[in-house]
C-alpha positions as CSV (number, residue, x, y, z in Angstrom):
1,X,25.3,54.6,-11.9
2,X,22.1,53.3,-10.9
3,X,22.7,50.7,-13.7
4,X,26.2,49.9,-12.4
5,X,25.1,49.5,-8.9
6,X,22.6,46.7,-10.1
7,X,24.6,45.0,-12.3
8,X,27.3,45.0,-9.2
9,X,24.6,43.7,-6.9
10,X,22.9,41.3,-8.9
11,X,26.2,39.6,-9.7
12,X,27.5,39.3,-5.7
13,X,24.3,37.8,-5.3
14,X,24.6,35.4,-8.2
15,X,28.4,34.6,-6.7
16,X,26.9,34.3,-3.2
17,X,24.5,31.6,-4.3
18,X,26.5,29.5,-6.5
19,X,27.4,25.9,-4.8
20,X,29.4,23.1,-5.6
21,X,28.7,19.7,-4.7
22,X,31.4,17.0,-5.1
23,X,30.9,13.2,-5.9
24,X,28.8,11.0,-8.4
25,X,25.4,11.6,-8.9
26,X,23.3,8.8,-8.6
27,X,20.1,7.8,-9.2
28,X,17.6,6.9,-5.9
29,X,16.8,3.4,-6.1
30,X,14.9,1.3,-3.1
31,X,16.2,-2.1,-3.2
32,X,12.7,-3.8,-3.1
33,X,14.1,-7.5,-3.1
34,X,11.1,-9.6,-4.9
35,X,10.6,-8.7,-8.8
36,X,7.4,-8.5,-8.4
37,X,7.1,-5.6,-6.2
38,X,9.7,-3.1,-8.1
39,X,7.6,-1.7,-10.9
40,X,5.3,1.1,-10.6
41,X,1.5,-0.7,-10.7
42,X,2.8,-4.1,-10.9
43,X,2.2,-4.7,-7.3
44,X,-1.5,-4.4,-8.2
45,X,-0.8,-7.9,-10.2
46,X,1.0,-10.0,-7.4
47,X,-2.1,-11.4,-6.7
48,X,-3.9,-12.6,-9.4
49,X,-7.7,-11.3,-10.5
50,X,-9.0,-14.5,-10.1
51,X,-7.4,-15.3,-6.6
52,X,-8.7,-12.2,-5.5
53,X,-12.4,-13.3,-6.6
54,X,-12.2,-17.0,-5.5
55,X,-11.4,-15.6,-1.9
56,X,-14.0,-13.3,-1.4
57,X,-16.3,-15.3,-3.0
58,X,-16.9,-14.1,-6.4
59,X,-17.3,-14.9,-10.1
60,X,-16.7,-11.5,-11.8
61,X,-14.1,-9.1,-10.6
62,X,-14.1,-5.4,-12.0
63,X,-10.7,-3.1,-11.9
64,X,-11.2,0.2,-10.3
65,X,-8.2,2.0,-9.8
66,X,-4.5,0.4,-9.7
67,X,-2.1,2.9,-8.4
68,X,-0.5,3.2,-4.9
69,X,-3.2,1.8,-3.6
70,X,-5.1,-0.5,-6.1
71,X,-9.1,-1.5,-6.1
72,X,-11.3,-3.9,-7.3
73,X,-15.2,-4.7,-7.0
74,X,-16.2,-8.2,-7.0
75,X,-20.0,-9.8,-7.7
76,X,-20.9,-13.4,-6.4
77,X,-23.2,-15.0,-4.5
78,X,-22.1,-12.7,-1.3
79,X,-23.5,-9.8,-3.2
80,X,-20.9,-6.9,-4.0
81,X,-17.3,-6.8,-2.1
82,X,-14.9,-4.0,-2.3
83,X,-11.5,-5.6,-2.4
84,X,-8.1,-3.1,-1.9
85,X,-4.5,-3.7,-1.9
86,X,-2.2,-0.9,-0.6
87,X,1.5,-0.6,-0.6
88,X,3.8,2.0,0.3
89,X,7.3,1.8,0.0
90,X,8.7,3.8,3.2
91,X,5.8,2.5,5.2
92,X,6.4,0.7,8.3
93,X,3.8,-1.8,10.2
94,X,4.2,0.2,13.4
95,X,3.2,3.6,11.5
96,X,0.1,1.4,10.1
97,X,-0.9,0.5,13.5
98,X,-0.3,3.7,15.0
99,X,-2.5,5.5,12.5
100,X,-5.5,3.3,12.5
101,X,-5.3,3.0,16.5
102,X,-5.8,6.9,16.0
103,X,-8.2,6.6,13.7
104,X,-10.1,4.7,16.6
105,X,-10.3,1.4,14.8
106,X,-9.6,-2.1,16.4
107,X,-5.7,-3.3,15.7
108,X,-4.8,-6.7,16.5
109,X,-1.4,-8.1,16.3
110,X,-1.2,-11.5,14.6
111,X,0.9,-13.4,12.2
112,X,0.3,-14.3,8.5
113,X,3.0,-16.8,7.0
114,X,5.5,-16.2,9.6
115,X,5.6,-12.6,9.9
116,X,4.5,-10.3,12.2
117,X,1.2,-8.3,10.7
118,X,-1.9,-6.6,12.1
119,X,-5.5,-6.8,11.6
120,X,-7.3,-3.9,11.4
121,X,-11.3,-3.6,12.1
122,X,-13.7,-0.8,12.0
123,X,-15.7,-0.9,15.3
124,X,-18.9,0.4,13.2
125,X,-18.6,-1.9,10.5
126,X,-18.3,-5.3,10.9
127,X,-18.4,-6.5,7.1
128,X,-15.1,-5.0,6.4
129,X,-11.6,-5.9,8.0
130,X,-7.9,-5.2,6.7
131,X,-4.6,-7.2,7.2
132,X,-1.1,-4.8,6.9
133,X,2.3,-6.8,6.8
134,X,6.1,-5.7,6.1
135,X,6.3,-6.4,2.1
136,X,8.4,-8.7,1.0
137,X,11.2,-5.9,0.3
138,X,10.5,-2.8,2.0
139,X,7.5,-1.1,2.9
140,X,4.4,-2.4,3.9
141,X,1.4,-3.7,2.2
142,X,-2.5,-4.2,3.5
143,X,-5.3,-5.7,1.9
144,X,-8.9,-4.4,2.9
145,X,-12.2,-6.6,2.3
146,X,-15.6,-5.2,2.4
147,X,-18.6,-7.3,2.2
148,X,-22.1,-5.6,2.4
149,X,-23.7,-5.1,5.6
150,X,-25.1,-8.3,7.0
151,X,-22.9,-10.8,4.7
152,X,-22.0,-13.8,7.1
153,X,-18.3,-14.0,5.6
154,X,-15.6,-13.5,7.6
155,X,-13.7,-10.1,6.2
156,X,-10.8,-10.6,8.2
157,X,-10.2,-14.2,6.8
158,X,-10.4,-13.0,3.1
159,X,-7.9,-10.3,3.8
160,X,-5.6,-12.7,5.7
161,X,-5.7,-15.5,3.1
162,X,-5.0,-12.8,0.4
163,X,-2.2,-11.2,2.4
164,X,-1.0,-15.0,2.8
165,X,-0.9,-14.9,-1.3
166,X,0.7,-11.6,-1.3
167,X,3.5,-12.8,1.1
168,X,4.2,-16.3,-0.4
169,X,4.3,-15.1,-4.5
170,X,5.4,-18.3,-5.5
171,X,2.1,-19.9,-4.9
């Protein structure tokens, strides 16, 4: 008797949990516009390593981590320079602005290649700067350049130039 009750209860439970969803399943796909930003990790190659090194004044570049955030270490006359590129497919420029302001960083509205962008500076690190803008399809991309403390190079100039190269992929 006890087994029968358990089997009936299990059958009712399974029957109550069943659900039929109508329609045709399709794979999720975000139209990212430009082909250079459609494949995982391909966005790290949108600006060549040679271009990155040239922009920050380096002559040797080593890949660090490549993923949603791509990192390079560049060596040259200015010393070691850390360069970071990020691409968040579902991010927004407004979210980037709010997040950085919440961190207490200085955020300024700028225009890069005729696009609305933001320039980000850490108050306690004048040798670093980031620039974020809407990606050439959807989401948001950003470049961050960090020179050695005391460097005379302006990291915002370099971050802006890298953003221009990323936004003008035909250059």
